[in-house]
N, C-alpha and C positions, 0 to 999 in steps of 0.2 A: 273121845280126844286121844290122840296118838302121843305114845310116851315121848315125853320131852317138848311136845308143843305147848306152846303158851295158851292160858285162856285170855281170851278177848276181854279187853278190860271195860267199864262201865261206859256207857253212852248213853245213857239216860241224862235229860237235863239236869243239871245240878240242883237247881232250884226245886225241883221237884222230890229229889232226893233228900234235900237240907228241911222241906216243909215238912215231910212224911215223919223225919226222924224227930222234928220239934212236936208234931203232932201225936208222937208217943209218949208225951210227957201225961199225957190224960191217963194212961195205964198202958204197961208192957202186957199184950196176952202173951197165953202160953205159945201160941203159935200164929205166925202170921200168914194169912190164908186171904181169898177172895172177899170173905165175909166181913174183914177188917180194912181193906183197901179198894173194893169194889167200889163204896160209895163215893170215894172222892177220886179215883182214880180207873179209868176204863179203857179196853183195846190195848194197844202196843205200848202205851205208858205203862199202864199197870203190869205189864209182862216184863218190859223191862226194868223196872222199880225193884221187883221180886228177884229178877236176875243179878242186878245190882246186888242185893244184899247176900246172896250166897257167894258172886264171886268175891265180896269183899271179905267174906267170912265172918259176916253179922248175923248169919241164919244158917243152919244145918240143911242137911238135904231134907228134911220134912219140915223145914220152913219154922223150925223153934230158935227164938233168939239166944245168941250166944252172950256171954257175959261181957265181950267188948262192945256189943250194940248198947247194952243196958249202961256202960259206963258213958258212952256217947250220948247216950240219951238224958242222962241225970246229971251230966255236969255242966259247968259253965266256964266263960273266958279261957284262962291261960290253961287249966287242965283239961277241957273239952278241945282246945287248940293241939295239945299235947298227944292226947287218945288219937286223935284224926291224924295228924301227923304220922304217928307211930303204923296207922293203919297203911296209910299212903306209902310209907317205906317199904312195908312188908309185899304189899303187892305190886307195884312200881319198880321191882329192882332193875329192870333195865333202864329205867329213866333216870334213877338216882345215881347211873354211873355217872351223866354229865355234871357239868357244874352248872346248876340251873342259874346260880346268881350271875353267869357270864353267857351264857350258850345264845348261839343265834337259833333264829327262827327255823332254819332249812335243819339244822342240826338237831333241833326237838323234833320236829317231824318226821326226819330219818329214823330215828330212835324207835319212834313210835312203828314204825313198819316190822318191827320184829316180832309184832303181834300178830299178821297177816292178815288181817282186815282189809275190806275194800276201802278204796279212797275216801268216801263219801261217809264211812262210818269210822273211819281214822280221825277225821275232822271233830266227829262229835266226841269221840274219844279223847283229843288234846282238849276240847273246852271244858270236859266235866274235870280232867285232872287240875287244869291252871285255874278255874274257879275252887275245887276243892282243896288246892294248895295255897291259895291266897286265903283262904276261910281257916286254913292250919296255922298260918303263918309264916309259910314256907317261902324262901324269897326268890321270886322268878326275874329274870332279865329283862330290861327294856325291849330287848330284840322279840323275847316270846311274847309279850304283851301288846307292843306299839301297834301292828298288822290287826289285831284281833278287832281294836276298838275302829279301826278303820273299816274293816269288812262289817261290823255291826251297822253305821252311819249307813254303808252303801245297802245292806239289807234293807234297812230300816225304809229309806229312797224308794228302793224296788218295788217295796210292797205298797208304799203311797201309790206308785205309778199305776201297778197291778189292779189297784181298788179302784180307780179312776175309771180305766179301760173296762173294768169288770162293771161298772154303775150303767154304764152307756151300752149293756150287751143283754137285753131282754131275754135270752133264751139260755140264761145260767141255771144252774142247780137250785140256786134261791128261790127260782119261781115253781118249780116243783114240790107239791105237796109232801110233807114231811113222812107220810103214810106210806106213800109210794117208794119214797128214799130207802124208809127202813125197809121196806118190803124188796127192794133191790139188793141191799146189803145183805140181805139172810141167802137171797139166790145165789150170789156169788160167793159169799162164806160158807153154805153148804158144798161146795166143791174144793175147800181148801181141806188138807190132811188135819188130824189131831196133831197139835203141839206135842212134841215128845222130847222130854228133857235128856233123853239119852243120843240124840241127834249130835254130830258132829258141830261144834261151835260154829262154823261158815254155813251150816245148813240151818241153825237157829237163827243167824244173824240175815240169812235170806228170807226166812219166814217172816220175822219181826218186821223187815223191812217193805215186804209184800204188803202185810195187813197194813202198815201206818199209810203206804200210799193207796190204797185203797179207801181208806177212811178222808184223805186228804181231798181226793179224786171227788168224793160226795159233797165235799164241803161240811161234812158234819161229825160230831163227836162219835165214838162208838157207842151203841146202845148196851144200855146198862141191863143185860139179859139174865143176869144171876149167874153166867158162866163165860169161860175166856172166848175170846173168836176163835172160831176153829173147833173148840172144844166139845165133846159130847157132853149130854146133860148128866152123864152119871159119874164124870170125873172132877176131881178136884183141881180149881185152878192152881192150888200150891206145886202140885206136880210139875208146873211149868219152871 
């Protein structure tokens, strides 16, 4: 990453992050790697989740949990909200230059552009921040929140219409045997380069987006093969 360039903030679904943190109450491991998260998360979601932990300073470069992650996992109520708020304030400094209790949606989105990600990814970054801020008890303006609820309803309606159309199309992938789909996935994934954590953030972003679109097009979750998509069998998914 070039000097002075900001890291792209998390864009994994916030619920995925929150659920994972809650699951760590069963016991915080010495290192968070695929053997910890692979049974629950696979494909791009798992990699995005691990990237989120690193970006927020909750694990070090080797995947070892930081004290801040331990505090987030083990606290409740106001104490947990305070820990989460401190994490957000440290890692979203450009966003907190706004008066978030009064800022418009346009101001909010314009400020996120400082991270340099593409438009579709930025929307996911915004959604993660909004839900995390609400979880942390940070006040957000009605303007930031209002259109988000409208978009959710529109998206739900769109999915319903798509499902109706899909039901009338006999040639969809659901009719293809699972074994054939897995075979096809392996053939395509074999052409992907191995994920390299030293890549520029924009390259990492495109790699993750491509993997996600591949699985979406197949209509199946990523196969839990014991390694990250596109990663050679001798490598650890922790290096992502």
